[in-house]
A tleap script that builds the chain and sets N, CA, C and O, in Angstrom:
source leaprc.protein.ff14SB
mol = sequence {
  NMET PRO LYS LEU LYS ILE GLY ALA LEU PRO
  ASP GLU ARG PRO VAL LYS VAL THR THR GLU
  LEU PRO ALA SER VAL HIE ARG ASP LEU VAL
  ALA TYR ALA GLU GLU MET ALA ARG GLU SER
  GLY GLN ARG ILE ASP PRO ALA LYS LEU ILE
  ALA PRO MET LEU ALA ARG PHE MET ALA THR
  ASP ARG GLY PHE ALA LYS ALA ARG ARG ALA
  GLY HIE SER PRO ARG ALA GLY GLY GLY GLU
  CGLY
}
set mol.1.N position { -52.426 56.791 -19.076 }
set mol.1.CA position { -53.534 55.967 -18.596 }
set mol.1.C position { -54.723 56.870 -18.299 }
set mol.1.O position { -54.565 57.872 -17.602 }
set mol.2.N position { -55.913 56.544 -18.809 }
set mol.2.CA position { -57.097 57.369 -18.532 }
set mol.2.C position { -57.511 57.279 -17.063 }
set mol.2.O position { -57.315 56.263 -16.396 }
set mol.3.N position { -58.089 58.375 -16.592 }
set mol.3.CA position { -58.558 58.428 -15.201 }
set mol.3.C position { -59.800 57.551 -15.057 }
set mol.3.O position { -60.670 57.560 -15.928 }
set mol.4.N position { -59.886 56.803 -13.972 }
set mol.4.CA position { -61.039 55.942 -13.715 }
set mol.4.C position { -62.240 56.782 -13.319 }
set mol.4.O position { -62.082 57.846 -12.722 }
set mol.5.N position { -63.443 56.315 -13.645 }
set mol.5.CA position { -64.664 57.050 -13.356 }
set mol.5.C position { -65.033 57.020 -11.883 }
set mol.5.O position { -65.689 57.941 -11.397 }
set mol.6.N position { -64.630 55.986 -11.165 }
set mol.6.CA position { -64.939 55.878 -9.742 }
set mol.6.C position { -63.779 56.475 -8.967 }
set mol.6.O position { -62.640 56.029 -9.099 }
set mol.7.N position { -64.069 57.482 -8.162 }
set mol.7.CA position { -63.034 58.148 -7.372 }
set mol.7.C position { -62.945 57.555 -5.986 }
set mol.7.O position { -63.083 56.346 -5.803 }
set mol.8.N position { -62.715 58.405 -5.021 }
set mol.8.CA position { -62.624 57.966 -3.630 }
set mol.8.C position { -63.959 57.370 -3.186 }
set mol.8.O position { -65.023 57.841 -3.586 }
set mol.9.N position { -63.891 56.349 -2.371 }
set mol.9.CA position { -65.097 55.679 -1.900 }
set mol.9.C position { -65.658 56.408 -0.685 }
set mol.9.O position { -64.940 56.647 0.286 }
set mol.10.N position { -66.950 56.762 -0.739 }
set mol.10.CA position { -67.543 57.465 0.404 }
set mol.10.C position { -67.700 56.540 1.606 }
set mol.10.O position { -67.834 55.326 1.457 }
set mol.11.N position { -67.681 57.130 2.792 }
set mol.11.CA position { -67.855 56.371 4.023 }
set mol.11.C position { -69.254 56.663 4.557 }
set mol.11.O position { -69.445 57.583 5.351 }
set mol.12.N position { -70.229 55.869 4.112 }
set mol.12.CA position { -71.615 56.057 4.518 }
set mol.12.C position { -72.108 54.816 5.248 }
set mol.12.O position { -71.521 53.739 5.149 }
set mol.13.N position { -73.202 54.993 5.983 }
set mol.13.CA position { -73.820 53.861 6.671 }
set mol.13.C position { -74.376 52.901 5.616 }
set mol.13.O position { -75.246 53.290 4.836 }
set mol.14.N position { -73.896 51.669 5.578 }
set mol.14.CA position { -74.308 50.733 4.528 }
set mol.14.C position { -75.643 50.049 4.809 }
set mol.14.O position { -76.090 49.954 5.952 }
set mol.15.N position { -76.256 49.583 3.742 }
set mol.15.CA position { -77.436 48.729 3.790 }
set mol.15.C position { -77.004 47.418 3.148 }
set mol.15.O position { -76.533 47.419 2.011 }
set mol.16.N position { -77.151 46.317 3.842 }
set mol.16.CA position { -76.677 45.017 3.361 }
set mol.16.C position { -77.577 44.491 2.247 }
set mol.16.O position { -78.797 44.429 2.396 }
set mol.17.N position { -76.958 44.114 1.134 }
set mol.17.CA position { -77.649 43.513 -0.002 }
set mol.17.C position { -76.821 42.306 -0.431 }
set mol.17.O position { -75.601 42.396 -0.562 }
set mol.18.N position { -77.484 41.192 -0.645 }
set mol.18.CA position { -76.791 39.999 -1.105 }
set mol.18.C position { -77.236 39.709 -2.532 }
set mol.18.O position { -78.430 39.687 -2.832 }
set mol.19.N position { -76.261 39.487 -3.405 }
set mol.19.CA position { -76.574 39.197 -4.800 }
set mol.19.C position { -75.512 38.278 -5.388 }
set mol.19.O position { -74.456 38.068 -4.791 }
set mol.20.N position { -75.798 37.743 -6.545 }
set mol.20.CA position { -74.837 36.912 -7.266 }
set mol.20.C position { -74.399 37.658 -8.514 }
set mol.20.O position { -75.201 38.338 -9.153 }
set mol.21.N position { -73.122 37.528 -8.859 }
set mol.21.CA position { -72.585 38.140 -10.057 }
set mol.21.C position { -72.114 37.056 -11.014 }
set mol.21.O position { -71.615 36.019 -10.577 }
set mol.22.N position { -72.267 37.281 -12.308 }
set mol.22.CA position { -71.647 36.359 -13.258 }
set mol.22.C position { -70.130 36.376 -13.040 }
set mol.22.O position { -69.570 37.402 -12.653 }
set mol.23.N position { -69.479 35.263 -13.284 }
set mol.23.CA position { -68.035 35.161 -13.068 }
set mol.23.C position { -67.277 36.220 -13.865 }
set mol.23.O position { -66.293 36.767 -13.369 }
set mol.24.N position { -67.708 36.517 -15.075 }
set mol.24.CA position { -67.009 37.506 -15.897 }
set mol.24.C position { -67.112 38.905 -15.278 }
set mol.24.O position { -66.156 39.678 -15.343 }
set mol.25.N position { -68.250 39.235 -14.685 }
set mol.25.CA position { -68.408 40.539 -14.027 }
set mol.25.C position { -67.508 40.598 -12.786 }
set mol.25.O position { -66.886 41.625 -12.516 }
set mol.26.N position { -67.443 39.515 -12.049 }
set mol.26.CA position { -66.575 39.484 -10.865 }
set mol.26.C position { -65.114 39.652 -11.266 }
set mol.26.O position { -64.375 40.387 -10.611 }
set mol.27.N position { -64.692 38.982 -12.331 }
set mol.27.CA position { -63.305 39.132 -12.794 }
set mol.27.C position { -63.013 40.583 -13.162 }
set mol.27.O position { -61.954 41.113 -12.827 }
set mol.28.N position { -63.956 41.223 -13.854 }
set mol.28.CA position { -63.766 42.622 -14.232 }
set mol.28.C position { -63.746 43.532 -12.998 }
set mol.28.O position { -62.986 44.499 -12.952 }
set mol.29.N position { -64.563 43.227 -12.021 }
set mol.29.CA position { -64.595 43.999 -10.781 }
set mol.29.C position { -63.251 43.899 -10.061 }
set mol.29.O position { -62.730 44.901 -9.572 }
set mol.30.N position { -62.699 42.704 -9.998 }
set mol.30.CA position { -61.380 42.493 -9.376 }
set mol.30.C position { -60.316 43.259 -10.153 }
set mol.30.O position { -59.447 43.894 -9.556 }
set mol.31.N position { -60.380 43.201 -11.484 }
set mol.31.CA position { -59.400 43.917 -12.315 }
set mol.31.C position { -59.518 45.428 -12.103 }
set mol.31.O position { -58.506 46.127 -12.056 }
set mol.32.N position { -60.735 45.928 -11.975 }
set mol.32.CA position { -60.953 47.355 -11.736 }
set mol.32.C position { -60.345 47.753 -10.393 }
set mol.32.O position { -59.676 48.780 -10.284 }
set mol.33.N position { -60.583 46.933 -9.378 }
set mol.33.CA position { -60.022 47.207 -8.049 }
set mol.33.C position { -58.495 47.213 -8.094 }
set mol.33.O position { -57.855 48.032 -7.436 }
set mol.34.N position { -57.918 46.304 -8.867 }
set mol.34.CA position { -56.462 46.265 -9.003 }
set mol.34.C position { -55.941 47.533 -9.673 }
set mol.34.O position { -54.904 48.068 -9.279 }
set mol.35.N position { -56.665 48.015 -10.690 }
set mol.35.CA position { -56.256 49.250 -11.360 }
set mol.35.C position { -56.375 50.442 -10.414 }
set mol.35.O position { -55.505 51.312 -10.398 }
set mol.36.N position { -57.445 50.483 -9.631 }
set mol.36.CA position { -57.592 51.553 -8.642 }
set mol.36.C position { -56.451 51.508 -7.631 }
set mol.36.O position { -55.937 52.549 -7.222 }
set mol.37.N position { -56.058 50.309 -7.232 }
set mol.37.CA position { -54.963 50.162 -6.276 }
set mol.37.C position { -53.660 50.685 -6.863 }
set mol.37.O position { -52.860 51.302 -6.158 }
set mol.38.N position { -53.445 50.440 -8.154 }
set mol.38.CA position { -52.242 50.973 -8.802 }
set mol.38.C position { -52.263 52.502 -8.810 }
set mol.38.O position { -51.234 53.142 -8.594 }
set mol.39.N position { -53.442 53.087 -9.062 }
set mol.39.CA position { -53.563 54.543 -9.095 }
set mol.39.C position { -53.406 55.171 -7.713 }
set mol.39.O position { -52.742 56.196 -7.559 }
set mol.40.N position { -54.028 54.542 -6.706 }
set mol.40.CA position { -54.076 55.162 -5.383 }
set mol.40.C position { -52.980 54.681 -4.442 }
set mol.40.O position { -52.658 55.354 -3.463 }
set mol.41.N position { -52.413 53.531 -4.733 }
set mol.41.CA position { -51.405 52.976 -3.840 }
set mol.41.C position { -51.999 52.247 -2.653 }
set mol.41.O position { -51.271 51.824 -1.755 }
set mol.42.N position { -53.336 52.094 -2.638 }
set mol.42.CA position { -54.013 51.400 -1.543 }
set mol.42.C position { -54.818 50.233 -2.102 }
set mol.42.O position { -55.408 50.331 -3.178 }
set mol.43.N position { -54.837 49.130 -1.359 }
set mol.43.CA position { -55.628 47.966 -1.756 }
set mol.43.C position { -57.109 48.308 -1.628 }
set mol.43.O position { -57.523 48.921 -0.644 }
set mol.44.N position { -57.902 47.916 -2.612 }
set mol.44.CA position { -59.338 48.186 -2.637 }
set mol.44.C position { -60.088 46.848 -2.654 }
set mol.44.O position { -59.780 45.975 -3.465 }
set mol.45.N position { -61.060 46.689 -1.770 }
set mol.45.CA position { -61.920 45.507 -1.765 }
set mol.45.C position { -62.882 45.634 -2.958 }
set mol.45.O position { -63.665 46.582 -3.006 }
set mol.46.N position { -62.839 44.705 -3.914 }
set mol.46.CA position { -63.698 44.805 -5.094 }
set mol.46.C position { -65.179 44.989 -4.755 }
set mol.46.O position { -65.882 45.712 -5.461 }
set mol.47.N position { -65.659 44.355 -3.701 }
set mol.47.CA position { -67.071 44.480 -3.319 }
set mol.47.C position { -67.433 45.922 -2.965 }
set mol.47.O position { -68.581 46.332 -3.140 }
set mol.48.N position { -66.462 46.696 -2.469 }
set mol.48.CA position { -66.716 48.089 -2.105 }
set mol.48.C position { -66.929 48.978 -3.332 }
set mol.48.O position { -67.375 50.118 -3.201 }
set mol.49.N position { -66.614 48.466 -4.512 }
set mol.49.CA position { -66.790 49.242 -5.740 }
set mol.49.C position { -68.208 49.164 -6.288 }
set mol.49.O position { -68.614 50.023 -7.071 }
set mol.50.N position { -68.962 48.154 -5.892 }
set mol.50.CA position { -70.285 47.929 -6.486 }
set mol.50.C position { -71.213 49.119 -6.254 }
set mol.50.O position { -71.850 49.590 -7.196 }
set mol.51.N position { -71.301 49.609 -5.034 }
set mol.51.CA position { -72.217 50.718 -4.744 }
set mol.51.C position { -71.865 51.984 -5.516 }
set mol.51.O position { -72.754 52.569 -6.135 }
set mol.52.N position { -70.592 52.444 -5.508 }
set mol.52.CA position { -70.299 53.653 -6.272 }
set mol.52.C position { -70.480 53.470 -7.775 }
set mol.52.O position { -70.832 54.416 -8.479 }
set mol.53.N position { -70.243 52.262 -8.266 }
set mol.53.CA position { -70.468 52.006 -9.695 }
set mol.53.C position { -71.958 52.092 -10.032 }
set mol.53.O position { -72.341 52.682 -11.042 }
set mol.54.N position { -72.789 51.501 -9.181 }
set mol.54.CA position { -74.230 51.588 -9.404 }
set mol.54.C position { -74.715 53.030 -9.295 }
set mol.54.O position { -75.537 53.473 -10.097 }
set mol.55.N position { -74.208 53.760 -8.306 }
set mol.55.CA position { -74.597 55.158 -8.127 }
set mol.55.C position { -74.207 55.977 -9.358 }
set mol.55.O position { -74.987 56.800 -9.837 }
set mol.56.N position { -73.009 55.747 -9.858 }
set mol.56.CA position { -72.540 56.466 -11.055 }
set mol.56.C position { -73.413 56.122 -12.259 }
set mol.56.O position { -73.791 57.004 -13.031 }
set mol.57.N position { -73.727 54.852 -12.412 }
set mol.57.CA position { -74.579 54.418 -13.517 }
set mol.57.C position { -75.939 55.115 -13.453 }
set mol.57.O position { -76.409 55.659 -14.452 }
set mol.58.N position { -76.566 55.097 -12.280 }
set mol.58.CA position { -77.893 55.706 -12.140 }
set mol.58.C position { -77.834 57.220 -12.319 }
set mol.58.O position { -78.755 57.813 -12.880 }
set mol.59.N position { -76.762 57.844 -11.848 }
set mol.59.CA position { -76.624 59.292 -11.969 }
set mol.59.C position { -76.467 59.735 -13.421 }
set mol.59.O position { -76.801 60.870 -13.761 }
set mol.60.N position { -75.967 58.857 -14.271 }
set mol.60.CA position { -75.738 59.219 -15.667 }
set mol.60.C position { -76.755 58.598 -16.619 }
set mol.60.O position { -76.632 58.756 -17.834 }
set mol.61.N position { -77.753 57.896 -16.093 }
set mol.61.CA position { -78.793 57.283 -16.931 }
set mol.61.C position { -79.905 58.302 -17.177 }
set mol.61.O position { -80.692 58.594 -16.277 }
set mol.62.N position { -79.969 58.832 -18.377 }
set mol.62.CA position { -80.935 59.883 -18.687 }
set mol.62.C position { -82.373 59.408 -18.552 }
set mol.62.O position { -83.228 60.157 -18.079 }
set mol.63.N position { -82.650 58.182 -18.958 }
set mol.63.CA position { -84.003 57.646 -18.838 }
set mol.63.C position { -84.448 57.562 -17.391 }
set mol.63.O position { -85.594 57.876 -17.072 }
set mol.64.N position { -83.557 57.143 -16.523 }
set mol.64.CA position { -83.864 57.058 -15.101 }
set mol.64.C position { -84.102 58.452 -14.526 }
set mol.64.O position { -85.041 58.662 -13.759 }
set mol.65.N position { -83.245 59.402 -14.903 }
set mol.65.CA position { -83.395 60.774 -14.400 }
set mol.65.C position { -84.733 61.357 -14.850 }
set mol.65.O position { -85.417 62.019 -14.070 }
set mol.66.N position { -85.100 61.116 -16.082 }
set mol.66.CA position { -86.369 61.626 -16.607 }
set mol.66.C position { -87.550 61.011 -15.855 }
set mol.66.O position { -88.483 61.718 -15.475 }
set mol.67.N position { -87.509 59.694 -15.642 }
set mol.67.CA position { -88.585 59.018 -14.911 }
set mol.67.C position { -88.657 59.525 -13.472 }
set mol.67.O position { -89.746 59.694 -12.922 }
set mol.68.N position { -87.521 59.761 -12.878 }
set mol.68.CA position { -87.482 60.242 -11.496 }
set mol.68.C position { -88.076 61.645 -11.382 }
set mol.68.O position { -88.825 61.941 -10.451 }
set mol.69.N position { -87.729 62.506 -12.345 }
set mol.69.CA position { -88.300 63.855 -12.359 }
set mol.69.C position { -89.809 63.815 -12.539 }
set mol.69.O position { -90.534 64.658 -12.011 }
set mol.70.N position { -90.270 62.824 -13.294 }
set mol.70.CA position { -91.710 62.688 -13.550 }
set mol.70.C position { -92.423 62.017 -12.376 }
set mol.70.O position { -93.647 61.888 -12.383 }
set mol.71.N position { -91.654 61.590 -11.364 }
set mol.71.CA position { -92.247 60.974 -10.180 }
set mol.71.C position { -92.593 59.501 -10.349 }
set mol.71.O position { -93.499 58.991 -9.690 }
set mol.72.N position { -91.871 58.818 -11.234 }
set mol.72.CA position { -92.150 57.410 -11.504 }
set mol.72.C position { -91.212 56.459 -10.783 }
set mol.72.O position { -91.102 55.297 -11.174 }
set mol.73.N position { -90.541 56.916 -9.752 }
set mol.73.CA position { -89.647 56.023 -9.017 }
set mol.73.C position { -89.968 56.104 -7.539 }
set mol.73.O position { -90.644 57.036 -7.102 }
set mol.74.N position { -89.491 55.135 -6.759 }
set mol.74.CA position { -89.727 55.159 -5.305 }
set mol.74.C position { -89.187 56.443 -4.705 }
set mol.74.O position { -88.467 57.195 -5.361 }
set mol.75.N position { -89.539 56.683 -3.465 }
set mol.75.CA position { -89.135 57.917 -2.772 }
set mol.75.C position { -87.666 58.252 -2.987 }
set mol.75.O position { -86.818 57.366 -3.089 }
set mol.76.N position { -87.392 59.512 -3.050 }
set mol.76.CA position { -86.029 59.978 -3.247 }
set mol.76.C position { -85.150 59.439 -2.132 }
set mol.76.O position { -85.575 59.354 -0.980 }
set mol.77.N position { -83.930 59.077 -2.481 }
set mol.77.CA position { -83.018 58.521 -1.497 }
set mol.77.C position { -83.066 57.009 -1.520 }
set mol.77.O position { -82.110 56.351 -1.111 }
set mol.78.N position { -84.172 56.446 -1.995 }
set mol.78.CA position { -84.302 54.998 -2.151 }
set mol.78.C position { -84.008 54.250 -0.872 }
set mol.78.O position { -84.206 54.758 0.231 }
set mol.79.N position { -83.528 53.022 -1.048 }
set mol.79.CA position { -83.143 52.234 0.117 }
set mol.79.C position { -84.246 51.335 0.611 }
set mol.79.O position { -84.928 50.677 -0.175 }
set mol.80.N position { -84.419 51.311 1.918 }
set mol.80.CA position { -85.339 50.375 2.555 }
set mol.80.C position { -86.789 50.786 2.329 }
set mol.80.O position { -87.098 51.969 2.190 }
set mol.81.N position { -87.676 49.788 2.294 }
set mol.81.CA position { -89.067 50.133 2.209 }
set mol.81.C position { -89.878 49.242 1.394 }
set mol.81.O position { -91.084 49.455 1.260 }
savepdb mol mol.pdb
quit
């Protein structure tokens, strides 16, 4: 079985965001959490996966990194504002 891209979940101070997901994305998120639970032996709340998945996506998006280096994105660290 291939190793999952999302590792241990960091324990950081959260910022509350409310959004809607398509049903198919939610099903995949639940399936991902179930696979993580099989790997780690611990139950994972699917909602807790959204932030690390987004962080991983942004960290590996070359276009975003290039724009950020060029100063075309909000302040580093993002978040509120």
